[in-house]
C-alpha positions as CSV (number, residue, x, y, z in Angstrom):
1,M,-73.2,-63.2,-31.7
2,L,-74.9,-65.2,-34.5
3,H,-76.0,-61.7,-36.2
4,R,-72.2,-60.7,-36.2
5,F,-71.4,-64.0,-37.6
6,V,-74.1,-63.8,-40.4
7,Q,-72.7,-60.2,-41.4
8,A,-69.2,-61.5,-41.6
9,Y,-70.3,-64.4,-43.8
10,R,-72.5,-62.3,-46.0
11,A,-69.6,-60.0,-46.6
12,F,-67.3,-63.0,-47.7
13,R,-70.1,-64.6,-49.6
14,R,-71.5,-61.7,-51.4
15,P,-68.8,-60.1,-53.5
16,G,-69.3,-60.7,-57.1
17,P,-66.7,-61.7,-59.7
18,T,-66.2,-58.0,-60.7
19,S,-64.9,-56.8,-57.3
20,M,-62.7,-59.9,-56.7
21,M,-61.2,-59.2,-60.4
22,G,-60.6,-55.7,-59.5
23,R,-59.0,-56.8,-56.1
24,G,-56.7,-59.0,-58.0
25,R,-55.8,-56.4,-60.6
26,S,-55.0,-53.9,-58.0
27,F,-52.6,-56.5,-56.2
28,A,-51.0,-57.1,-59.4
29,S,-50.5,-53.5,-60.1
30,R,-49.0,-52.9,-56.6
31,W,-46.3,-55.6,-57.1
32,P,-43.0,-54.1,-56.1
33,S,-40.5,-53.4,-58.9
34,S,-37.8,-55.1,-56.7
35,S,-38.0,-58.1,-54.7
36,R,-36.5,-59.1,-51.4
37,V,-36.8,-62.7,-52.4
38,Q,-33.5,-64.2,-53.5
39,P,-33.6,-66.4,-56.6
40,R,-32.4,-70.0,-56.0
41,P,-29.2,-70.8,-58.1
42,V,-30.2,-72.9,-61.2
43,A,-28.3,-74.7,-63.7
44,S,-28.1,-73.7,-67.4
45,P,-31.5,-74.0,-69.0
46,P,-32.1,-77.2,-71.0
47,A,-31.9,-76.9,-74.8
48,N,-35.1,-76.0,-76.4
49,P,-35.4,-77.1,-79.9
50,L,-38.1,-74.6,-80.9
51,R,-36.0,-71.7,-79.7
52,E,-33.0,-73.0,-81.4
53,F,-35.0,-73.2,-84.8
54,F,-36.2,-69.9,-84.4
55,E,-32.9,-68.2,-83.5
56,G,-31.2,-70.2,-86.6
57,H,-34.0,-69.1,-88.9
58,R,-32.6,-66.2,-90.8
59,E,-34.0,-66.7,-94.1
60,G,-37.2,-68.0,-95.9
61,R,-40.7,-68.3,-94.7
62,G,-41.3,-65.8,-91.8
63,I,-42.0,-66.7,-88.2
64,W,-43.3,-64.0,-85.8
65,K,-43.5,-65.1,-82.2
66,W,-43.1,-63.6,-78.6
67,T,-39.8,-65.2,-77.4
68,H,-41.1,-66.2,-73.9
69,Y,-43.7,-68.4,-75.8
70,F,-40.9,-71.1,-76.7
71,E,-40.5,-72.3,-73.1
72,L,-44.2,-72.7,-72.6
73,Y,-44.6,-74.4,-76.0
74,H,-41.8,-76.9,-74.8
75,R,-43.4,-77.3,-71.4
76,Y,-46.6,-78.4,-72.8
77,L,-45.7,-79.9,-76.1
78,N,-42.4,-81.8,-75.6
79,R,-44.2,-85.1,-74.8
80,F,-45.3,-85.3,-78.4
81,I,-41.9,-85.2,-80.0
82,G,-41.3,-88.2,-82.3
83,Q,-45.0,-89.2,-82.0
84,D,-47.8,-89.7,-84.5
85,V,-49.2,-86.3,-83.5
86,H,-52.0,-84.4,-85.2
87,V,-51.5,-80.5,-84.9
88,L,-53.7,-77.8,-86.1
89,E,-52.4,-74.3,-86.2
90,I,-54.9,-71.3,-86.9
91,G,-53.2,-68.3,-88.6
92,I,-50.5,-69.6,-90.7
93,Y,-49.4,-66.0,-92.1
94,S,-46.0,-66.5,-94.0
95,G,-45.8,-70.4,-93.3
96,G,-42.6,-70.3,-91.3
97,S,-44.1,-71.7,-88.1
98,L,-45.4,-74.8,-90.1
99,D,-41.8,-75.5,-90.7
100,M,-40.9,-75.0,-87.2
101,W,-43.7,-77.4,-85.9
102,R,-42.7,-80.0,-88.5
103,D,-39.0,-79.8,-87.4
104,Y,-40.1,-80.0,-83.7
105,F,-42.4,-82.8,-83.7
106,G,-40.7,-84.9,-86.3
107,P,-41.6,-86.7,-89.6
108,A,-44.5,-88.6,-88.1
109,C,-46.3,-85.3,-87.5
110,H,-49.5,-84.4,-89.2
111,L,-50.0,-80.8,-89.7
112,Y,-53.3,-78.9,-90.5
113,G,-53.3,-75.2,-91.1
114,V,-56.4,-72.7,-91.0
115,D,-56.1,-69.2,-92.4
116,I,-58.6,-66.6,-93.8
117,E,-56.2,-65.9,-96.7
118,E,-56.3,-68.1,-99.9
119,A,-52.8,-67.2,-100.6
120,V,-51.7,-69.8,-97.8
121,R,-52.8,-72.7,-99.9
122,A,-49.2,-72.4,-101.3
123,Y,-47.9,-74.1,-98.1
124,E,-49.8,-77.5,-98.6
125,D,-47.7,-80.4,-99.2
126,T,-48.0,-84.1,-98.4
127,N,-48.1,-83.6,-94.4
128,V,-49.5,-80.3,-94.3
129,H,-53.1,-79.8,-95.1
130,I,-54.7,-76.3,-95.5
131,H,-58.3,-75.1,-94.8
132,V,-59.1,-71.7,-95.8
133,G,-61.9,-70.0,-93.9
134,D,-63.1,-67.6,-91.2
135,Q,-62.3,-68.7,-87.7
136,T,-65.5,-67.2,-86.3
137,D,-67.6,-69.3,-88.8
138,R,-68.7,-72.3,-86.8
139,A,-70.1,-73.9,-89.9
140,F,-66.7,-73.9,-91.4
141,W,-65.4,-75.5,-88.4
142,R,-68.0,-78.4,-88.6
143,R,-67.0,-78.8,-92.2
144,T,-63.2,-78.6,-91.5
145,L,-63.3,-81.1,-88.5
146,E,-65.2,-83.7,-90.5
147,R,-62.1,-83.8,-92.7
148,I,-59.6,-84.0,-89.7
149,P,-59.5,-87.5,-88.1
150,S,-58.3,-86.4,-84.7
151,L,-56.3,-83.6,-82.9
152,D,-53.7,-83.8,-80.3
153,V,-52.3,-80.0,-80.4
154,V,-54.2,-77.0,-81.4
155,I,-52.5,-73.5,-81.5
156,D,-54.5,-70.5,-82.1
157,D,-52.4,-67.7,-83.5
158,G,-55.2,-66.4,-85.7
159,G,-56.9,-63.0,-85.5
160,H,-56.6,-62.6,-81.9
161,R,-59.9,-60.9,-81.4
162,P,-61.9,-62.4,-78.4
163,E,-64.8,-63.3,-80.5
164,Q,-62.6,-65.3,-82.8
165,Q,-60.7,-66.9,-79.9
166,I,-64.1,-67.9,-78.2
167,A,-65.7,-69.2,-81.5
168,T,-62.6,-71.2,-82.3
169,L,-62.1,-72.8,-78.8
170,E,-65.9,-73.7,-78.6
171,S,-65.8,-75.3,-81.9
172,V,-62.4,-77.1,-81.7
173,L,-61.7,-78.0,-77.9
174,P,-64.2,-80.9,-77.8
175,H,-62.5,-82.7,-80.8
176,I,-59.0,-82.8,-79.1
177,R,-58.1,-86.3,-77.7
178,P,-57.3,-87.1,-74.3
179,G,-54.0,-85.9,-73.1
180,G,-53.9,-83.3,-76.0
181,V,-53.1,-79.3,-75.5
182,Y,-54.9,-76.4,-76.8
183,I,-52.8,-73.1,-76.9
184,C,-54.3,-69.7,-77.6
185,E,-51.8,-67.0,-78.3
186,D,-51.7,-63.4,-78.1
187,V,-54.3,-62.7,-75.3
188,L,-53.3,-59.0,-74.9
189,R,-54.6,-56.2,-72.8
190,E,-56.5,-55.6,-69.6
191,S,-60.1,-56.4,-69.2
192,N,-59.9,-58.6,-72.3
193,P,-63.2,-60.5,-72.8
194,F,-61.4,-63.5,-73.6
195,T,-59.7,-63.7,-70.3
196,D,-63.2,-63.3,-68.7
197,Y,-64.1,-66.2,-70.7
198,V,-61.2,-68.3,-69.6
199,N,-62.0,-67.4,-66.0
200,G,-65.5,-68.9,-66.7
201,L,-63.7,-72.1,-67.8
202,C,-61.9,-72.1,-64.3
203,H,-65.2,-71.9,-62.5
204,G,-66.3,-75.0,-64.5
205,L,-63.3,-76.8,-63.2
206,N,-64.0,-75.9,-59.7
207,C,-67.6,-76.5,-59.2
208,E,-68.5,-79.3,-56.8
209,H,-71.4,-81.2,-55.3
210,L,-70.0,-83.0,-52.5
211,T,-70.7,-86.4,-51.2
212,D,-69.3,-86.6,-47.6
213,G,-68.6,-90.4,-46.8
214,G,-66.8,-89.7,-43.2
215,E,-63.5,-91.1,-44.4
216,F,-63.6,-89.5,-47.9
217,I,-65.2,-86.6,-49.6
218,A,-66.1,-87.4,-53.2
219,V,-67.2,-85.3,-56.4
220,D,-69.0,-86.8,-59.4
221,P,-67.0,-84.9,-62.1
222,T,-69.0,-83.0,-64.6
223,P,-68.3,-83.7,-68.3
224,F,-66.1,-80.8,-68.5
225,Q,-64.2,-81.7,-65.3
226,A,-63.6,-85.2,-66.6
227,A,-62.5,-83.9,-70.2
228,V,-60.2,-81.0,-69.1
229,G,-57.2,-81.5,-66.8
230,G,-56.3,-77.9,-66.3
231,V,-56.4,-74.2,-67.6
232,H,-53.2,-72.3,-67.5
233,V,-52.8,-68.5,-67.9
234,H,-49.4,-67.0,-68.7
235,Q,-48.3,-63.7,-70.1
236,F,-50.3,-63.3,-73.3
237,L,-51.0,-67.1,-73.5
238,V,-53.5,-69.6,-72.3
239,A,-52.9,-73.3,-72.3
240,I,-55.6,-76.0,-71.7
241,E,-54.6,-79.5,-71.1
242,M,-57.1,-82.3,-71.8
243,A,-57.2,-85.1,-69.1
244,R,-55.0,-88.0,-69.9
245,E,-57.2,-90.4,-68.1
246,P,-60.6,-88.8,-67.6
247,P,-61.6,-89.3,-64.0
248,T,-64.8,-90.8,-63.1
249,I,-64.7,-89.6,-59.5
250,L,-62.8,-87.0,-57.7
251,E,-61.9,-87.8,-54.1
252,S,-60.4,-86.3,-51.1
253,V,-59.4,-89.3,-48.9
254,R,-58.2,-89.5,-45.3
255,R,-55.2,-91.4,-44.2
256,G,-53.7,-92.0,-40.7
257,T,-55.2,-92.4,-37.2
258,E,-54.0,-89.3,-35.3
259,W,-56.2,-86.2,-35.8
260,Q,-56.6,-82.9,-34.1
261,P,-60.0,-82.7,-32.5
262,F,-61.4,-79.6,-34.2
263,Y,-62.3,-81.7,-37.3
264,D,-63.7,-84.9,-35.7
265,P,-67.3,-86.1,-36.9
266,E,-69.0,-84.4,-34.0
267,H,-67.2,-81.1,-34.5
268,R,-68.0,-81.4,-38.3
269,D,-71.8,-82.0,-37.6
270,R,-71.8,-78.8,-35.5
271,R,-70.3,-76.7,-38.2
272,R,-72.6,-78.0,-40.7
273,R,-75.6,-77.2,-38.5
274,A,-74.2,-73.6,-38.1
275,A,-73.6,-73.2,-41.7
276,E,-77.2,-74.3,-42.3
277,A,-78.5,-71.9,-39.8
278,V,-76.6,-69.0,-41.5
279,E,-78.0,-69.9,-44.9
280,R,-81.6,-69.9,-43.6
281,T,-80.7,-66.5,-42.1
282,L,-79.4,-65.3,-45.3
283,D,-82.4,-66.4,-47.4
284,R,-84.9,-64.7,-45.1
């Protein structure tokens, strides 16, 4: 009996990330084109200032965006409207998005733009500070971040290559204030290395070393878990929210007096001993 249990446990434990990723991709590819689930009726969608600005912008500096981004922008960024917010955009191109962010966040917004092209210096003004450099150059980021006092919002719409996205995230994310948001656009194509990198960040959020106190289970958060509140993956876009109040402990707490018997302390101890026996068998 134990041998069969060990085999089943090994089959659950051993598959690596590649096989599980393939399984998820297969599930996604087999999703039916029509659904039996009826959508629930909803009221008209609320106004989205970013979408309204974009649709009304017919002349002047160019803006080029996937239109489904506007709902995501507003979801993650609306709390900064009218605030003293510091916003960094990587990839300025024709300058229209700088106008869009300034209109959205309001006159108290401080904008910083990064691009590899010298021509974008033309967009600098009182509340827009332009920095020209290669987003894969970590020395450039060190110099630039020394001149930027703080950051609340970062939007990476730069070169879109995985090595650029990774170097930028690793350089800039630690400089975002609690409660801030990091957005990386245009994460395109299957088997994108940046997607794999983001999955690694999710592993960093989920790691744990449990302390079982009977009435509670506690985890001392790693520095990454304390700093990062969540990693969200959307069509072509990744959003990372920094924790608003970095936790000092992560707890799973029990409340109530009536419990099913299969998770009482004695049963829990039996399960622990069985799991330890399995581990010893697997390590032989």
